[in-house]
TORDO-129722 format. One record per residue: residue number from 0; x, y, z of N, C-alpha, C in turn. Coordinates in steps of 0.001 Angstrom, whole numbers, plus 500000, padded with zeros to 6 digits. Layout:
// residues N
num_n.px_n.py_n.pz_ca.px_ca.py_ca.pz_c.px_c.py_c.pz
NUM_X_Y_Z_X_Y_Z_X_Y_Z .
...
// end
This chain:
// residues 325
num_n.px_n.py_n.pz_ca.px_ca.py_ca.pz_c.px_c.py_c.pz
0_500848_498808_500000_500000_500000_500000_500879_501236_500000 .
1_500631_502213_499124_501413_503443_499077_501232_504230_500379 .
2_502216_505100_500707_502187_505841_501965_500950_506724_502063 .
3_500596_507411_500933_499448_508310_500997_498150_507542_501210 .
4_498058_506330_500629_496861_505517_500794_496756_505006_502224 .
5_497911_504643_502826_497910_504174_504205_497492_505297_505142 .
6_497996_506506_504900_497637_507656_505739_496141_507942_505648 .
7_495578_507871_504438_494148_508118_504261_493325_507062_504980 .
8_493780_505818_504940_493046_504749_505612_493036_504958_507111 .
9_494183_505365_507682_494251_505599_509115_493392_506793_509511 .
10_493407_507848_508671_492610_509036_508961_491123_508710_508951 .
11_490718_507747_508136_489313_507367_508053_488904_506432_509185 .
12_489851_506117_510069_489521_505272_511206_489705_503795_510923 .
13_490303_503424_509764_490551_502020_509472_491834_501588_510164 .
14_492001_500307_510314_493262_499768_510823_493865_498871_509759 .
15_495170_498786_509746_495839_497904_508795_495379_496468_509022 .
16_495167_496091_510260_494728_494732_510568_493365_494439_509960 .
17_492537_495473_509834_491205_495253_509274_491238_495132_507774 .
18_492230_495793_507116_492300_495794_505662_493058_494589_505132 .
19_494155_494222_505750_495042_493198_505210_494403_491829_505070 .
20_493616_491329_506048_493066_489993_505876_492169_489866_504662 .
21_491391_490906_504343_490524_490837_503169_491338_490706_501907 .
22_492431_491487_501826_493309_491408_500660_493953_490029_500571 .
23_494409_489521_501716_495036_488201_501729_494035_487130_501333 .
24_492778_487279_501817_491754_486309_501472_491502_486290_499973 .
25_491455_487503_499360_491220_487569_497923_492361_486902_497165 .
26_493605_487133_497637_494745_486512_496979_494703_485000_497076 .
27_494298_484490_498257_494189_483042_498435_493109_482467_497532 .
28_491986_483176_497458_490887_482732_496609_491304_482726_495142 .
29_492018_483776_494715_492480_483845_493330_493462_482730_493020 .
30_494358_482433_493978_495323_481348_493783_494609_480005_493647 .
31_493533_479813_494414_492782_478565_494296_492131_478458_492923 .
32_491759_479592_492342_491209_479582_490991_492264_479153_489979 .
33_493509_479588_490157_494580_479156_489252_494769_477646_489329 .
34_494716_477097_490523_494843_475644_490661_493677_474935_489975 .
35_492495_475528_490075_491312_474945_489439_491461_474974_487919 .
36_491982_476071_487384_492201_476179_485937_493198_475125_485478 .
37_494285_474978_486209_495313_474020_485818_494770_472588_485858 .
38_494009_472272_486912_493431_470929_487012_492483_470660_485848 .
39_491730_471693_485450_490800_471532_484331_491541_471258_483037 .
40_492655_471954_482803_493403_471746_481567_494006_470348_481508 .
41_494219_469731_482646_494781_468389_482692_493722_467297_482525 .
42_492508_467540_483003_491540_466454_483155_490330_466531_482229 .
43_489995_467717_481720_488742_467868_480979_488861_467446_479518 .
44_487766_466917_479001_487606_466726_477556_486719_467855_477041 .
45_487009_468346_475843_486222_469446_475293_486433_469544_473793 .
46_485581_470311_473140_485739_470591_471716_485190_471983_471445 .
47_485855_472723_470585_485391_474079_470314_486239_474798_469297 .
48_485834_476017_468981_486534_476883_468034_487015_478125_468778 .
49_488270_478504_468557_488780_479696_469224_489525_480588_468240 .
50_489626_481854_468596_490349_482846_467802_491592_483259_468576 .
51_492747_483177_467909_494039_483551_468499_494553_484797_467798 .
52_495050_485754_468566_495569_486990_467984_496907_487339_468608 .
53_497867_487661_467753_499177_488141_468183_499536_489305_467281 .
54_499561_490504_467844_499800_491694_467027_498715_491855_465985 .
55_499113_491998_464718_498160_492134_463626_497664_490793_463105 .
56_498279_489721_463571_497943_488389_463065_496787_487779_463851 .
57_495762_487326_463145_494617_486660_463761_494403_485316_463088 .
58_494098_484304_463890_493965_482949_463364_492829_482233_464086 .
59_492010_481528_463320_490904_480756_463891_491242_479268_463814 .
60_490984_478556_464896_491320_477130_464959_490195_476352_465623 .
61_490150_475067_465304_489218_474158_465958_490029_473150_466774 .
62_489675_473008_468038_490433_472149_468944_489501_471144_469612 .
63_489900_469874_469560_489171_468817_470274_490162_468064_471147 .
64_489753_467824_472383_490623_467145_473347_489811_466088_474073 .
65_490321_464865_474091_489669_463760_474801_490677_463176_475783 .
66_490295_463114_477035_491127_462508_478072_490450_461217_478515 .
67_491170_460091_478362_490612_458803_478766_491668_457982_479488 .
68_491426_456694_479644_492337_455840_480409_493702_455696_479743 .
69_493788_455950_478436_495070_455839_477730_495866_457135_477743 .
70_495224_458234_478126_495939_459496_478176_495199_460622_477480 .
71_495963_461520_476857_495422_462730_476249_495492_462628_474735 .
72_494353_462840_474080_494263_462851_472623_493774_464235_472200 .
73_494494_464867_471272_494102_466200_470813_494223_466304_469296 .
74_493338_467090_468740_493456_467466_467327_493191_468953_467212 .
75_494166_469671_466662_494051_471107_466429_494108_471342_464928 .
76_493063_471948_464385_493010_472244_462956_492992_473752_462766 .
77_493987_474262_462014_494049_475692_461704_493090_475962_460548 .
78_492155_476867_460753_491106_477100_459763_491411_478248_458820 .
79_492424_479053_459114_492792_480198_458270_494136_479947_457591 .
80_494300_480511_456386_495585_480452_455712_495969_479046_455288 .
81_497262_478748_455336_497779_477448_454924_497209_476345_455808 .
82_496592_475301_455227_496039_474209_456046_497132_473550_456893 .
83_496837_473360_458154_497736_472658_459071_496880_471894_460069 .
84_497420_470786_460522_496730_469966_461510_497765_469452_462502 .
85_497451_469570_463785_498356_469096_464825_497640_468012_465627 .
86_498241_466838_465663_497694_465691_466377_498601_465388_467564 .
87_497998_465235_468718_498792_464933_469906_498241_463700_470601 .
88_499144_462802_470990_498808_461700_471888_499837_461700_473006 .
89_499403_462097_474192_500295_462279_475337_501453_463201_474950 .
90_502695_462742_474987_503818_463634_474706_504171_463736_473224 .
91_503669_462821_472394_504010_462864_470970_503100_463831_470220 .
92_503713_464701_469434_502971_465700_468659_503372_465574_467193 .
93_502371_465476_466305_502607_465424_464868_501913_466608_464209 .
94_502678_467360_463429_502138_468504_462709_502120_468180_461216 .
95_500924_468099_460638_500768_467800_459215_500652_469107_458430 .
96_501507_469255_457406_501471_470422_456523_501241_469903_455109 .
97_499991_469802_454666_499697_469164_453374_500263_469906_452170 .
98_500477_471231_452274_500989_471990_451132_502389_471543_450736 .
99_503166_471024_451704_504517_470526_451422_504625_469024_451664 .
100_503487_468388_451976_503465_466948_452280_504508_466600_453344 .
101_504508_467412_454417_505479_467240_455491_504775_466940_456809 .
102_505343_466006_457552_504890_465724_458910_506052_466001_459853 .
103_505861_466945_460762_506892_467241_461758_506521_466537_463055 .
104_507421_465692_463548_507165_464909_464756_508029_465461_465880 .
105_507372_465808_466972_508086_466411_468096_507598_465783_469390 .
106_508267_466139_470461_507895_465664_471789_507520_466867_472633 .
107_506312_466876_473140_505846_467984_473955_506183_467706_475400 .
108_507109_468506_475943_507555_468250_477305_506565_468750_478341 .
109_505914_469887_478044_504913_470421_478959_503540_470010_478436 .
110_502803_469219_479205_501625_468569_478667_500348_469377_478781 .
111_500324_470472_479510_499086_471228_479663_499062_472446_478773 .
112_497894_472809_478243_497798_474061_477520_497902_475230_478481 .
113_497924_476432_477958_498091_477619_478791_496998_477672_479852 .
114_497286_478048_481110_498638_478342_481575_499365_477066_481988 .
115_500525_476827_481414_501269_475597_481687_502065_475779_482976 .
116_501395_475673_484113_502043_475893_485392_503059_474788_485647 .
117_504272_475185_485977_505348_474233_486206_505702_474157_487688 .
118_504903_474771_488518_505133_474757_489956_503808_475053_490648 .
119_503789_474846_491957_502603_475234_492700_502472_476759_492677 .
120_501232_477220_492765_500981_478667_492708_501820_479407_493748 .
121_501992_478816_494913_502761_479476_495964_504193_479768_495571 .
122_504730_478987_494618_506129_479178_494222_506326_480407_493347 .
123_505306_480793_492570_505492_481988_491741_504656_483176_492208 .
124_503880_482991_493277_503077_484101_493796_503950_485239_494307 .
125_505205_484948_494668_506100_486004_495140_506436_487000_494047 .
126_506237_486614_492785_506623_487482_491683_505430_488010_490895 .
127_504217_487616_491293_502994_488123_490685_502006_488510_491783 .
128_501288_489601_491562_500112_489889_492381_498923_489212_491715 .
129_498261_488311_492431_497184_487503_491858_495872_487932_492502 .
130_494893_488309_491684_493617_488771_492243_492453_488368_491339 .
131_491282_488276_491939_490061_488057_491190_489582_489378_490601 .
132_488963_489285_489429_488380_490461_488794_486893_490189_488555 .
133_486375_490687_487432_484939_490585_487169_484536_489191_486706 .
134_483237_488957_486690_482693_487780_486017_482094_488234_484694 .
135_482172_487369_483691_481742_487751_482341_481237_486499_481617 .
136_480268_486671_480747_479751_485553_479970_480496_485480_478645 .
137_481120_484325_478370_481936_484130_477173_481564_482784_476554 .
138_481253_482786_475276_480918_481553_474542_479831_480744_475242 .
139_478922_481437_475925_477819_480764_476586_478099_480311_478002 .
140_479294_480629_478541_479668_480197_479884_479886_481398_480796 .
141_479431_481281_482043_479742_482298_483051_481181_482083_483503 .
142_482002_483114_483357_483441_482972_483597_483924_483944_484669 .
143_484853_483463_485497_485523_484281_486504_486871_484733_485942 .
144_487134_486036_486027_488410_486578_485552_489426_486595_486688 .
145_490660_486186_486380_491779_486199_487323_492907_487012_486694 .
146_493483_487930_487464_494551_488802_486961_495860_488438_487648 .
147_496928_488308_486853_498282_488107_487377_499129_489290_486948 .
148_499494_490142_487907_500288_491336_487617_501728_491102_488070 .
149_502706_491194_487164_504100_490958_487556_504599_492057_488481 .
150_505486_491690_489391_506049_492646_490339_507369_493235_489858 .
151_507809_492840_488647_509051_493374_488089_508928_493381_486573 .
152_510025_493687_485879_510014_493764_484407_510599_492509_483774 .
153_510523_491381_484470_511124_490140_484002_510088_489119_483547 .
154_508811_489492_483587_507745_488580_483185_506527_489385_482745 .
155_505699_488761_481932_504492_489404_481433_503350_489261_482431 .
156_502330_490106_482231_501095_489980_482986_500077_489152_482217 .
157_499105_488613_482928_498081_487777_482299_496717_488076_482907 .
158_495697_487904_482081_494322_487923_482566_493630_486704_481976 .
159_493047_485896_482856_492450_484624_482476_490972_484633_482825 .
160_490161_484048_481941_488738_483893_482211_488426_482396_482218 .
161_487899_481895_483346_487644_480459_483497_486169_480212_483764 .
162_485654_479123_483180_484276_478705_483421_484069_478473_484915 .
163_483043_479113_485465_482785_479038_486901_482538_477593_487344 .
164_481861_476813_486524_481482_475455_486923_482641_474469_486882 .
165_483497_474561_485857_484517_473530_485643_485951_474020_485794 .
166_486183_475336_485696_487542_475862_485702_488185_475894_484331 .
167_487465_475458_483297_487996_475456_481933_488381_476871_481500 .
168_489593_477013_480967_490068_478310_480488_489382_478626_479163 .
169_488609_479697_479142_487809_480057_477972_488415_481233_477218 .
170_489163_482070_477916_489748_483254_477285_490996_483648_478064 .
171_491990_484221_477374_493211_484665_478048_493842_485817_477280 .
172_494445_486746_478012_495211_487840_477426_496575_487921_478105 .
173_497586_488273_477319_498941_488467_477830_499339_489919_477605 .
174_499908_490556_478630_500260_491972_478589_501768_492146_478738 .
175_502336_493066_477955_503767_493338_478084_504024_494335_479210 .
176_505288_494774_479323_505680_495661_480411_505042_497041_480310 .
177_504479_497381_479145_503756_498660_478980_502242_498453_479102 .
178_501851_497291_479589_500449_496921_479778_499677_496884_478463 .
179_500377_496586_477369_499745_496418_476063_499467_494936_475836 .
180_498323_494624_475223_497998_493236_474906_498880_492765_473760 .
181_499680_491728_473993_500577_491211_472957_500105_489864_472412 .
182_499177_489236_473131_498689_487930_472698_497372_487660_473405 .
183_496427_487040_472680_495166_486696_473317_494468_485582_472543 .
184_493630_484842_473246_492777_483878_472573_491442_483837_473292 .
185_490407_483445_472559_489087_483340_473150_488274_482313_472378 .
186_487642_481391_473091_486720_480465_472454_485472_481221_472016 .
187_485020_480941_470811_483770_481511_470322_482637_480488_470370 .
188_483004_479221_470432_482042_478109_470532_482746_476989_471278 .
189_482062_476410_472270_482755_475469_473149_481770_474484_473769 .
190_482166_473211_473785_481445_472163_474513_482418_471551_475509 .
191_482075_471628_476773_482915_471067_477823_482292_469757_478300 .
192_483044_468657_478185_482550_467364_478626_481434_466852_477730 .
193_480655_465919_478253_479585_465322_477458_480140_464336_476447 .
194_479319_463949_475498_479723_462977_474483_480495_463686_473371 .
195_481770_463318_473204_482613_463886_472158_483029_462763_471220 .
196_482717_462909_469966_483012_461891_468957_484524_461680_468861 .
197_484979_460412_469066_486416_460127_469007_487007_460357_467630 .
198_486173_460394_466594_486681_460674_465249_487258_462082_465166 .
199_486806_462963_466054_487261_464354_466014_488714_464524_466433 .
200_489309_463501_467071_490720_463608_467462_491622_462794_466545 .
201_491051_462241_465469_491844_461489_464506_492263_462382_463347 .
202_493470_462141_462827_493985_462934_461715_493189_462670_460435 .
203_492955_463739_459691_492308_463587_458383_493317_463230_457306 .
204_494620_463286_457639_495674_463037_456655_496402_461712_456873 .
205_496506_461255_458117_497272_460042_458417_496709_458850_457656 .
206_497596_458075_457046_497194_456867_456348_496566_457099_454993 .
207_496580_458357_454502_495957_458649_453209_496975_458932_452115 .
208_498177_458461_452319_499213_458644_451321_500556_458244_451867 .
209_501462_457799_450978_502784_457345_451419_503882_458326_451053 .
210_503496_459509_450585_504495_460452_450095_504831_461543_451107 .
211_504360_461410_452336_504657_462414_453350_506143_462343_453748 .
212_506770_463494_453825_508152_463567_454309_508119_463784_455825 .
213_508739_462877_456568_508692_462931_458027_509960_463603_458550 .
214_509773_464635_459366_510895_465331_460002_510818_465091_461504 .
215_511777_464347_462027_511813_464010_463447_512669_465025_464209 .
216_512140_465525_465309_512939_466443_466134_513959_465683_466976 .
217_513731_464379_467140_514663_463512_467868_515020_464088_469242 .
218_514001_464468_470005_514230_465051_471329_514581_463958_472327 .
219_515668_464176_473068_516056_463252_474140_516515_464089_475331 .
220_516354_463529_476513_516881_464198_477695_518402_464162_477640 .
221_519039_465198_478189_520499_465303_478078_521085_465882_479352 .
222_522376_465648_479512_523128_466224_480628_524053_467288_480064 .
223_523502_468467_479822_524318_469541_479248_525331_470057_480252 .
224_524987_469982_481535_525947_470408_482558_527193_469538_482501 .
225_527007_468241_482210_528152_467352_482092_529030_467670_480909 .
226_528457_468388_479917_529223_468814_478747_529832_470202_478933 .
227_529598_470789_480111_530212_472079_480427_529269_473261_480395 .
228_527999_473067_479977_527068_474182_479840_526217_474341_481100 .
229_526121_475578_481561_525330_475833_482763_524786_477240_482784 .
230_524041_477541_483823_523443_478857_484023_524005_479416_485329 .
231_524726_480499_485212_525473_481025_486346_524566_481655_487402 .
232_523687_482554_486991_522846_483272_487944_521574_483709_487236 .
233_520493_482971_487438_519241_483276_486772_518533_484457_487433 .
234_517657_485134_486703_516872_486228_487305_516028_485699_488461 .
235_515663_486555_489395_514882_486120_490563_513616_485368_490162 .
236_513397_484225_490786_512189_483446_490555_512310_482387_489487 .
237_513310_482492_488615_513473_481516_487544_514376_480364_487998 .
238_514061_479166_487499_514895_478008_487803_514916_477067_486595 .
239_515921_476219_486538_516026_475256_485442_514986_474159_485619 .
240_514287_473828_484506_513256_472797_484524_513770_471497_483922 .
241_514435_471584_482757_514910_470372_482098_516036_470709_481127 .
242_516790_469673_480733_517840_469789_479727_517581_468743_478649 .
243_517681_469164_477387_517369_468284_476257_518407_468447_475163 .
244_518353_467504_474201_519011_467681_472910_517981_467390_471842 .
245_518025_468163_470738_517038_468000_469686_517609_468416_468340 .
246_516889_468042_467286_517216_468496_465941_516427_469778_465673 .
247_517121_470810_465215_516482_472069_464828_516884_472368_463397 .
248_515965_472170_462449_516305_472350_461043_517359_471347_460623 .
249_518465_471884_460071_519547_471012_459626_520517_470672_460747 .
250_520373_471323_461896_521297_471079_463009_520794_469905_463844 .
251_521535_468796_463902_521033_467580_464559_521315_467493_466047 .
252_522155_468380_466579_522646_468196_467945_522576_469513_468707 .
253_521374_470066_468853_521192_471352_469520_520770_471112_470964 .
254_521504_471695_471894_521130_471605_473303_520014_472574_473627 .
255_519145_472200_474561_518059_473065_474987_517919_472986_476496 .
256_517961_474136_477138_517699_474236_478573_516412_475029_478743 .
257_515436_474459_479438_514176_475152_479695_514204_475691_481115 .
258_513955_477001_481263_513866_477615_482581_512477_478214_482732 .
259_512021_478341_483973_510667_478832_484216_510585_479478_485586 .
260_509625_480391_485726_509319_480945_487046_508092_480262_487633 .
261_507660_479169_487007_506470_478453_487424_505301_478716_486501 .
262_505347_479848_485778_504298_480182_484821_504906_480497_483460 .
263_505794_481481_483403_506488_481805_482154_507594_480786_481902 .
264_507808_480449_480619_508867_479503_480256_509781_480137_479217 .
265_511069_479861_479334_512082_480386_478413_512984_479230_478012 .
266_513284_479135_476705_514182_478097_476202_515522_478697_475815 .
267_516587_478025_476228_517958_478391_475861_518463_477320_474900 .
268_518734_477706_473629_519252_476781_472625_520745_477023_472448 .
269_521514_475923_472441_522970_475996_472316_523368_475164_471113 .
270_523907_475837_470094_524161_475195_468798_525589_475481_468336 .
271_526341_474468_467916_527693_474717_467395_527643_475664_466197 .
272_528524_476652_466189_528537_477606_465073_528866_476936_463755 .
273_529606_475840_463818_529968_475141_462588_528772_474568_461859 .
274_527636_474442_462562_526445_473870_461942_525662_474909_461144 .
275_526075_476185_461203_525327_477249_460534_526143_477848_459402 .
276_525443_478388_458432_526094_479080_457324_525969_480582_457525 .
277_527026_481309_457214_526983_482759_457313_527195_483242_458734 .
278_527255_484557_458886_527490_485194_460176_526166_485350_460934 .
279_526079_484834_462139_524825_484951_462882_524556_486402_463298 .
280_523294_486749_463377_522899_488075_463827_522668_488021_465333 .
281_523488_488722_466089_523403_488676_467544_522606_489875_468057 .
282_522192_489793_469309_521423_490865_469916_519971_490481_470114 .
283_519141_491491_470333_517750_491293_470686_516838_491452_469487 .
284_515802_490617_469413_514765_490734_468390_513429_490390_469041 .
285_512363_490986_468503_511025_490739_469028_510136_490184_467925 .
286_509371_489153_468239_508407_488575_467312_507080_488425_468054 .
287_506231_489452_467960_504969_489423_468692_505226_489391_470186 .
288_504675_488374_470866_504878_488244_472302_506243_487656_472638 .
289_506914_487076_471651_508218_486444_471874_509346_487476_471826 .
290_510267_487346_472764_511535_488061_472680_512645_487035_472484 .
291_513595_487389_471626_514706_486497_471286_516011_487248_471497 .
292_516943_486628_472210_518260_487234_472417_519317_486236_471976 .
293_520240_486683_471128_521261_485809_470549_522650_486333_470908 .
294_523513_485427_471340_524918_485767_471595_525771_484576_471206 .
295_527070_484795_471059_527999_483694_470783_528859_483451_472019 .
296_529212_482183_472217_530004_481800_473373_530730_480504_473063 .
297_532056_480524_473168_532870_479320_472971_532534_478604_471667 .
298_532506_479377_470571_532236_478843_469238_530860_478182_469140 .
299_529929_478647_469958_528545_478184_469913_527610_479397_469811 .
300_526469_479165_469238_525431_480183_469167_524421_479904_470283 .
301_524224_480879_471137_523270_480765_472237_522052_481623_471895 .
302_520898_480976_471763_519661_481669_471416_518653_481458_472531 .
303_518173_482558_473111_517224_482497_474221_515884_483020_473729 .
304_514827_482214_473880_513504_482523_473336_512463_482355_474427 .
305_511595_483350_474567_510528_483200_475558_509499_484297_475477 .
306_508296_483990_475951_507233_484996_476045_507377_485726_477369 .
307_508491_486446_477477_508799_487278_478636_509410_488570_478111 .
308_509464_489632_478922_510052_490894_478451_511498_490745_478019 .
309_511952_491716_477235_513314_491693_476697_514361_491590_477805 .
310_514147_492288_478910_515116_492249_479999_515243_490849_480576 .
311_514140_490107_480593_514181_488741_481102_515028_487829_480240 .
312_514827_487858_478905_515619_486979_478039_517080_487420_478015 .
313_517324_488739_478120_518718_489208_478136_519447_488696_479369 .
314_518824_488797_480537_519476_488326_481766_519719_486822_481729 .
315_518756_486082_481185_518946_484624_481088_520074_484304_480114 .
316_520129_485026_478974_521217_484814_478009_522571_485121_478638 .
317_522637_486192_479417_523898_486569_480062_524323_485561_481128 .
318_523368_484772_481637_523696_483798_482673_524322_482523_482125 .
319_524227_482304_480801_524772_481080_480201_526300_481107_480267 .
320_526892_480035_480729_528348_479965_480803_528815_478586_480368 .
321_530095_478518_479987_530716_477251_479597_531965_477032_480436 .
322_532047_475862_481044_533238_475470_481810_533703_474127_481267 .
323_534912_474057_480836_535414_472814_480259_535333_471674_481272 .
324_534678_470578_480901_534524_469458_481846_535850_468757_482111 .
// end
């Protein structure tokens, strides 16, 4: 509470003890809503159409998700522009691009859709102010809005709208450090639970031709620290989540370190310079909600990518170090 606001409260005969518990209660209630949203993204089956917007780019997609005894089945069909279809079964993700007859096969390490919480709410509450906002009707559902305001310039803010009955995330907005909306999505039509046709999670392209070119990301867990790569001092609240190796384009042996504050995630890619042609462009670049920071270190290209402010990716990039094993 600002000094002038505290003085006004005391002058009005209020006590700090009378004000603080209500605020704390609201924060606890809001945090419980985040847990409810996360549980819903893990357990619910649903089907619907949503609109995604990033900057000037807008895209409409149809998403169906079925959760059963075998795991998670999803089909995402992009309805605008170049036809694309993404099929997911648990951690395996296949992206069909019929215009080039290409199937990209990857491994999804984080299994929940946004918000992909990687820690308990209490672990990242120190870096966000979490509060309840208004209720609003969206796509036919009464939704509770939850606001996450960052306490520094190292992470974005978020506003989430969840179905009151189930906790299903129906709408979300992401705000940059200037409180501008940089990314948002909203369901325009949605069915939560009930009878969902299993045909809706099957690919319309799989098995309908033998000419598809398959591109494997070949993701495997790795010990990059054992190879000398580490993070010296991460920004407050961020910690290492996992270390991987994967194929990125023509580069078959790219290291990846994923760091997170429990909500925001940032990837650090480490690639031998010999695998690239031409002089790399170093420094900061922005692509919609994504910030990218590139530097060179020990004849390697270090690329840090994340939906966090520029200062966040810069500090994480600066923390990368190499020590000969």
